[in-house]
PAGU-194714 format. One record per residue (C-alpha): x, y, z; residue number from 1. Coordinates in steps of 0.001 Angstrom, whole numbers, plus 500000, padded with zeros to 6 digits. Layout:
BEGIN
[[X; Y; Z]; NUM] ...
//
This chain:
BEGIN
[[500148; 500098; 500134]; 1] [[502862; 502384; 500747]; 2] [[504442; 502309; 497385]; 3] [[500741; 502664; 496037]; 4] [[500248; 505904; 498121]; 5] [[503766; 507228; 496685]; 6] [[503784; 506397; 493366]; 7] [[500151; 507664; 492729]; 8] [[498963; 509989; 495242]; 9] [[496163; 507545; 496016]; 10] [[495283; 509487; 499418]; 11] [[492905; 512242; 497652]; 12] [[491152; 509939; 495311]; 13] [[490194; 507768; 498615]; 14] [[489397; 510789; 500335]; 15] [[487125; 512143; 497751]; 16] [[485242; 508768; 497107]; 17] [[485027; 508886; 501019]; 18] [[483737; 511874; 501265]; 19] [[481395; 511995; 498833]; 20] [[479863; 508303; 499547]; 21] [[479158; 509910; 503121]; 22] [[477415; 512359; 501609]; 23] [[475075; 510092; 499084]; 24] [[474173; 507616; 502323]; 25] [[473133; 510321; 504274]; 26] [[471135; 512392; 501724]; 27] [[469283; 509395; 500875]; 28] [[467586; 509504; 504944]; 29] [[467153; 513357; 504282]; 30] [[465510; 512570; 501110]; 31] [[463499; 509989; 503021]; 32] [[462769; 512479; 505739]; 33] [[461540; 515227; 503483]; 34] [[458860; 512879; 501721]; 35] [[457777; 511936; 505077]; 36] [[457340; 515691; 505909]; 37] [[455532; 516342; 502645]; 38] [[452947; 513649; 503556]; 39] [[453751; 511542; 500143]; 40] [[452839; 507528; 500428]; 41] [[454759; 505421; 501775]; 42] [[455692; 503516; 498443]; 43] [[457531; 507050; 497552]; 44] [[460349; 506044; 500003]; 45] [[461836; 502844; 498088]; 46] [[461364; 504956; 494299]; 47] [[464129; 507084; 495745]; 48] [[466941; 504363; 495632]; 49] [[465165; 503033; 492333]; 50] [[465651; 506266; 490658]; 51] [[469258; 506478; 491785]; 52] [[470048; 502882; 490557]; 53] [[468059; 503261; 487348]; 54] [[470530; 506320; 486384]; 55] [[473335; 503837; 486229]; 56] [[471804; 501772; 483764]; 57] [[470437; 504359; 481845]; 58] [[473418; 506676; 481171]; 59] [[475841; 503757; 481398]; 60] [[476587; 504340; 477784]; 61] [[477138; 507891; 477728]; 62] [[478933; 508185; 481076]; 63] [[481682; 505638; 480068]; 64] [[482530; 507970; 477229]; 65] [[482562; 511257; 479139]; 66] [[485148; 509340; 481386]; 67] [[487365; 508624; 478667]; 68] [[487002; 512116; 477031]; 69] [[487758; 514527; 479945]; 70] [[490317; 514234; 482755]; 71] [[488846; 511746; 485014]; 72] [[489596; 513877; 488078]; 73] [[487854; 516753; 486413]; 74] [[484385; 514591; 485657]; 75] [[484649; 513573; 489230]; 76] [[484242; 517146; 490455]; 77] [[481764; 518129; 487932]; 78] [[479644; 514845; 489260]; 79] [[480090; 516415; 492949]; 80] [[478683; 519571; 491398]; 81] [[475638; 517526; 490200]; 82] [[475059; 516004; 493418]; 83] [[475172; 519565; 495030]; 84] [[472483; 520563; 492645]; 85] [[470377; 517949; 493843]; 86] [[470559; 519483; 497286]; 87] [[470028; 522853; 496377]; 88] [[466944; 521721; 494447]; 89] [[465530; 519723; 497711]; 90] [[465911; 523274; 499476]; 91] [[463971; 525436; 496843]; 92] [[461054; 522523; 497667]; 93] [[461539; 520098; 494383]; 94] [[460251; 516922; 494939]; 95] [[462944; 515153; 496702]; 96] [[462197; 511993; 494040]; 97] [[463436; 514075; 491211]; 98] [[465942; 515636; 493093]; 99] [[467308; 512175; 494019]; 100] [[467461; 511428; 490334]; 101] [[469726; 514467; 490054]; 102] [[472020; 512652; 492563]; 103] [[472029; 509411; 490498]; 104] [[472872; 511444; 487357]; 105] [[475750; 512695; 489339]; 106] [[476473; 509382; 490933]; 107] [[476627; 507319; 487531]; 108] [[478988; 510050; 485995]; 109] [[481306; 509795; 488944]; 110] [[481492; 506021; 489170]; 111] [[483590; 505250; 485814]; 112] [[485356; 508205; 486354]; 113] [[486689; 507087; 489786]; 114] [[487221; 503414; 488867]; 115] [[488943; 504172; 485223]; 116] [[491412; 506777; 487561]; 117] [[492010; 503784; 489917]; 118] [[493058; 501213; 487088]; 119] [[495026; 504205; 485299]; 120] [[496780; 505193; 488127]; 121] [[497500; 501725; 489600]; 122] [[499836; 499028; 488134]; 123] [[498376; 495995; 487151]; 124] [[499697; 494352; 490222]; 125] [[498562; 496926; 492378]; 126] [[494717; 496843; 491374]; 127] [[493690; 494170; 493944]; 128] [[495257; 496505; 497043]; 129] [[493940; 499519; 494970]; 130] [[490225; 498209; 494995]; 131] [[490603; 496982; 498450]; 132] [[491171; 500463; 500085]; 133] [[488498; 501568; 497556]; 134] [[486187; 499328; 499001]; 135] [[487313; 499838; 502611]; 136] [[486664; 503403; 502054]; 137] [[483325; 503148; 500615]; 138] [[481928; 500645; 503075]; 139] [[483133; 503031; 506086]; 140] [[481216; 505678; 504176]; 141] [[477792; 503612; 504044]; 142] [[477991; 502900; 507552]; 143] [[478859; 506598; 508635]; 144] [[476412; 508137; 506515]; 145] [[473629; 506270; 507724]; 146] [[474895; 507596; 511363]; 147] [[475025; 511117; 509771]; 148] [[471646; 510556; 508196]; 149] [[470160; 509530; 510664]; 150] [[471660; 512308; 513315]; 151] [[470563; 515154; 510463]; 152] [[466782; 514066; 510549]; 153] [[466839; 513872; 514472]; 154] [[464888; 515744; 516768]; 155] [[467610; 516422; 519101]; 156] [[469441; 517620; 515784]; 157] [[466287; 519687; 514539]; 158] [[465250; 521183; 517952]; 159] [[468628; 522967; 518373]; 160] [[468082; 526930; 518580]; 161] [[470376; 527858; 515602]; 162] [[468746; 525253; 513462]; 163] [[465555; 526264; 513853]; 164] [[466812; 530033; 513669]; 165] [[468645; 529299; 510417]; 166] [[465425; 527690; 508789]; 167] [[463462; 530838; 509987]; 168] [[466266; 533032; 508531]; 169] [[466155; 531290; 504916]; 170] [[462352; 531375; 505093]; 171] [[462811; 527554; 503965]; 172] [[460125; 525581; 502997]; 173] [[461352; 522569; 505410]; 174] [[462816; 522091; 508769]; 175] [[465801; 520210; 507169]; 176] [[467031; 523433; 505714]; 177] [[470311; 523000; 507986]; 178] [[470655; 519442; 507122]; 179] [[470781; 520022; 503400]; 180] [[473152; 522769; 503975]; 181] [[475288; 520582; 505809]; 182] [[475553; 517932; 502812]; 183] [[476015; 520939; 500334]; 184] [[479422; 521649; 502449]; 185] [[480525; 517893; 502147]; 186] [[479923; 517742; 498644]; 187] [[482064; 520995; 498144]; 188] [[484909; 519296; 500118]; 189] [[484522; 515910; 497579]; 190] [[484605; 518564; 494967]; 191] [[488042; 520176; 495968]; 192] [[489854; 517154; 497166]; 193] [[489479; 516170; 493515]; 194] [[491839; 519218; 492521]; 195] [[494746; 517119; 494651]; 196] [[493811; 514435; 492565]; 197] [[496856; 513627; 489675]; 198] [[495813; 513104; 486300]; 199] [[497123; 509561; 484781]; 200] [[497810; 511528; 481281]; 201] [[496165; 508764; 479491]; 202] [[494400; 509938; 476263]; 203] [[491910; 507969; 474125]; 204] [[490631; 508250; 470553]; 205] [[487899; 510852; 470574]; 206] [[484529; 509048; 469714]; 207] [[481599; 510753; 467970]; 208] [[478777; 512106; 470005]; 209] [[475434; 511282; 468273]; 210] [[473377; 508778; 469534]; 211] [[473477; 505688; 467737]; 212] [[477288; 505718; 467464]; 213] [[477212; 505883; 471275]; 214] [[474681; 503118; 471962]; 215] [[476102; 500977; 468889]; 216] [[479563; 501487; 470263]; 217] [[478412; 500282; 474210]; 218] [[476566; 497829; 472393]; 219] [[479805; 496203; 470689]; 220] [[481959; 497204; 473909]; 221] [[479225; 495029; 476000]; 222] [[479856; 491916; 473840]; 223] [[483586; 492014; 473518]; 224] [[483597; 492014; 477415]; 225] [[481063; 489672; 477640]; 226] [[482690; 487287; 475119]; 227] [[486445; 487635; 476777]; 228] [[486959; 484457; 478731]; 229] [[488321; 486412; 481771]; 230] [[486288; 489405; 481088]; 231] [[482929; 487168; 481374]; 232] [[483845; 484844; 484590]; 233] [[484494; 488382; 486323]; 234] [[481561; 490199; 485030]; 235] [[479336; 486971; 485907]; 236] [[480544; 487173; 489204]; 237] [[480350; 490914; 490463]; 238] [[477096; 491246; 488445]; 239] [[475773; 488384; 491024]; 240] [[477369; 489241; 494116]; 241] [[475750; 493115; 494093]; 242] [[472551; 491607; 492743]; 243] [[472533; 489209; 495662]; 244] [[474099; 491447; 498144]; 245] [[471312; 494324; 497586]; 246] [[468858; 491638; 498245]; 247] [[470232; 490195; 501454]; 248] [[470541; 493629; 502769]; 249] [[466792; 493572; 502713]; 250] [[466439; 489782; 503889]; 251] [[468693; 490045; 506974]; 252] [[466390; 492909; 508218]; 253] [[463226; 490910; 507660]; 254] [[464767; 487482; 509046]; 255] [[466318; 489472; 512082]; 256] [[462769; 490700; 513018]; 257] [[461056; 487680; 511979]; 258] [[463151; 485014; 513145]; 259] [[465323; 486668; 515993]; 260] [[462283; 488792; 517171]; 261] [[464801; 492275; 516987]; 262] [[463312; 495209; 516277]; 263] [[464355; 497237; 513077]; 264] [[467055; 499378; 514691]; 265] [[468585; 496347; 516294]; 266] [[468022; 494516; 513186]; 267] [[470397; 497103; 511261]; 268] [[473522; 496189; 513324]; 269] [[473341; 493161; 511793]; 270] [[473782; 495266; 508473]; 271] [[476767; 496890; 510223]; 272] [[478184; 493371; 511138]; 273] [[478194; 492550; 507647]; 274] [[479446; 495634; 506996]; 275] [[482540; 495267; 509302]; 276] [[483255; 491976; 507519]; 277] [[483176; 493269; 504282]; 278] [[486217; 496022; 505384]; 279] [[488046; 492708; 507041]; 280] [[487658; 490618; 503888]; 281] [[488887; 493584; 501352]; 282] [[491845; 494320; 503486]; 283] [[492853; 490496; 503573]; 284] [[492170; 490105; 499958]; 285] [[494908; 493212; 499633]; 286] [[497524; 491198; 501422]; 287] [[497199; 487684; 500587]; 288] [[495700; 487870; 496694]; 289] [[497662; 489186; 493648]; 290] [[495898; 489778; 490430]; 291] [[497233; 486904; 488377]; 292] [[495783; 484543; 491424]; 293] [[492133; 486158; 491583]; 294] [[490370; 483805; 489791]; 295] [[491526; 481169; 492930]; 296] [[488712; 482990; 494749]; 297] [[485938; 481611; 492777]; 298] [[485293; 478672; 495051]; 299] [[484400; 481341; 497524]; 300] [[481230; 482246; 495445]; 301] [[480249; 478529; 496693]; 302] [[480942; 478919; 500170]; 303] [[478904; 482118; 500635]; 304] [[475858; 480664; 498854]; 305] [[476619; 477537; 501435]; 306] [[476457; 479985; 504147]; 307] [[473059; 481427; 503902]; 308] [[470914; 478100; 504798]; 309] [[472556; 478597; 507984]; 310] [[470544; 481472; 509115]; 311] [[467728; 479001; 508849]; 312] [[469032; 477413; 512505]; 313] [[470066; 480558; 513924]; 314] [[468362; 481697; 517184]; 315] [[470197; 483800; 519254]; 316] [[471301; 487218; 518201]; 317] [[474935; 486602; 518815]; 318] [[475043; 483744; 516592]; 319] [[473412; 486044; 513906]; 320] [[476352; 488957; 514376]; 321] [[479050; 485969; 514210]; 322] [[477339; 484817; 510854]; 323] [[476674; 487995; 508924]; 324] [[480163; 488866; 509983]; 325] [[481355; 485800; 508283]; 326] [[479287; 486501; 505388]; 327] [[480519; 490140; 504936]; 328] [[484205; 488501; 505289]; 329] [[483953; 485857; 502505]; 330] [[482277; 488664; 500552]; 331] [[484919; 491108; 500535]; 332] [[487587; 488765; 499974]; 333] [[485663; 487317; 497532]; 334] [[484323; 490401; 495243]; 335] [[487634; 492455; 495579]; 336] [[490035; 490438; 493468]; 337] [[487043; 489888; 490944]; 338] [[486707; 493641; 490694]; 339] [[490589; 494200; 490097]; 340] [[490384; 491300; 487548]; 341] [[487438; 492828; 485576]; 342] [[489125; 496139; 485434]; 343] [[492341; 494848; 484065]; 344] [[490568; 492906; 481622]; 345] [[488686; 495894; 480483]; 346] [[491167; 498199; 480258]; 347] [[493084; 495485; 477904]; 348] [[490108; 495190; 475850]; 349] [[488302; 498636; 475842]; 350] [[489557; 501615; 478069]; 351] [[489068; 502474; 481635]; 352] [[485796; 504438; 481525]; 353] [[483882; 502219; 479163]; 354] [[484728; 499088; 480573]; 355] [[483312; 500397; 484226]; 356] [[480447; 501827; 482341]; 357] [[479493; 498246; 481190]; 358] [[480290; 496814; 484827]; 359] [[477826; 499224; 486382]; 360] [[475090; 498700; 483694]; 361] [[475278; 495177; 484716]; 362] [[475646; 495389; 488262]; 363] [[472604; 497900; 488859]; 364] [[470360; 496327; 486299]; 365] [[471179; 492761; 488356]; 366] [[470431; 494850; 491503]; 367] [[466802; 496204; 489587]; 368] [[466234; 492601; 488715]; 369] [[466978; 491251; 492199]; 370] [[464480; 493783; 494153]; 371] [[461658; 493346; 491642]; 372] [[461872; 489697; 491763]; 373] [[462321; 489937; 495752]; 374] [[459307; 492210; 495895]; 375] [[457294; 489884; 493875]; 376] [[457836; 487371; 495966]; 377] [[456562; 489007; 498905]; 378] [[453739; 490077; 496946]; 379] [[452928; 486532; 497082]; 380] [[453458; 486241; 500436]; 381] [[456913; 483940; 500110]; 382] [[458256; 482718; 503499]; 383] [[461941; 484066; 504852]; 384] [[462801; 480365; 505023]; 385] [[462162; 480108; 501320]; 386] [[463391; 483358; 500258]; 387] [[467009; 482017; 502003]; 388] [[466955; 478932; 500588]; 389] [[466049; 480491; 496786]; 390] [[469139; 482977; 497344]; 391] [[471548; 480294; 498634]; 392] [[470607; 478042; 495198]; 393] [[470688; 480849; 492740]; 394] [[474226; 481628; 494076]; 395] [[475525; 478064; 494210]; 396] [[474406; 477180; 491000]; 397] [[475738; 480505; 488845]; 398] [[478746; 480026; 490809]; 399] [[478936; 476287; 490140]; 400] [[478712; 477246; 486433]; 401] [[481076; 480009; 486674]; 402] [[483704; 477789; 488150]; 403] [[482969; 474726; 485729]; 404] [[483333; 477259; 482460]; 405] [[486862; 478346; 483980]; 406] [[488231; 474920; 484621]; 407] [[486710; 473515; 481479]; 408] [[488397; 476884; 479441]; 409] [[491410; 477010; 481406]; 410] [[491372; 480311; 481023]; 411] [[495384; 481835; 481149]; 412] [[495732; 485105; 482782]; 413] [[496545; 488017; 480493]; 414] 
//
């Protein structure tokens, strides 16, 4: 890690990622509170996350080209500016759903620039370590962002005299004006940190900006990455992992409340335990797995699927904490080398920005599909036990197929 920091100036990149993700996750809770304050129906709340995720899928063909056309640190700065515009829109009374869709636009543009810059700045042998530290930074920001968001919508915060005076002085349409102002400051800090990120100097051939050319180019890139032996393996794994991970987040909450008899706030601690496991797994992967060894972790996908049914026999919260931490640890150790391998193949076959955009489209489409399936099963009153077994079966089946394909092709690393 020391050589990575010294050679690439990686600290500002991690700092910018941390602050931006911190603000994103805190803003989600503030946007939820705004919807409740406005008396919107309950079904509007999950639509916030849907709009955010949908931006990655819809804008994928364009944001990858943007990341390769302009310096990536400047694209990241502009993306944080777009998120700041969303905060201002909420202050002006714009519907939080529309405003959070703007946040999704900024996030969709930010991701290929960020990971593309990681790929360009780090040497191939440093990619696992670089991805591990980005993952640690992101997961830590998610955890602290939830805490910060909860604080910014809490009565203890809102009832402070200066917060109320600020709202009156601004003649604001919401009591959360000071909360949004705090998040504006965070987005400003994230944008400022981008000034300290050194560019890679990598220049790509210009691409035409008409609609059909971009769509056709994206489809060709999509097929090229999916037909590459190592690219398809890593893309299959990360697409599956993020879809399952998003579903598991909600499933753990239901399981904890129904089977462990925990309340919602107590159940959330299990998600925190999972996040802690991911951080530990990512750190171990950085230490023990080299890029050319990335496919060695494929068996952990099977292990992760096999761990899920153990939830059916857990009745004590202490055991649940250990299990969710273990799931996170296996997941972190599993996905970080796969991310690094996918980025390496992407930059070899395509370019940094375009390959990350394809990864984002696949992973977020998987999240949308898995969330739709999960919601559909709940609509038909599927039991928690059945949902756990279905998720385990999906994970084991897909990973067995991926592992068999890898072993039968004997795909060499390149």
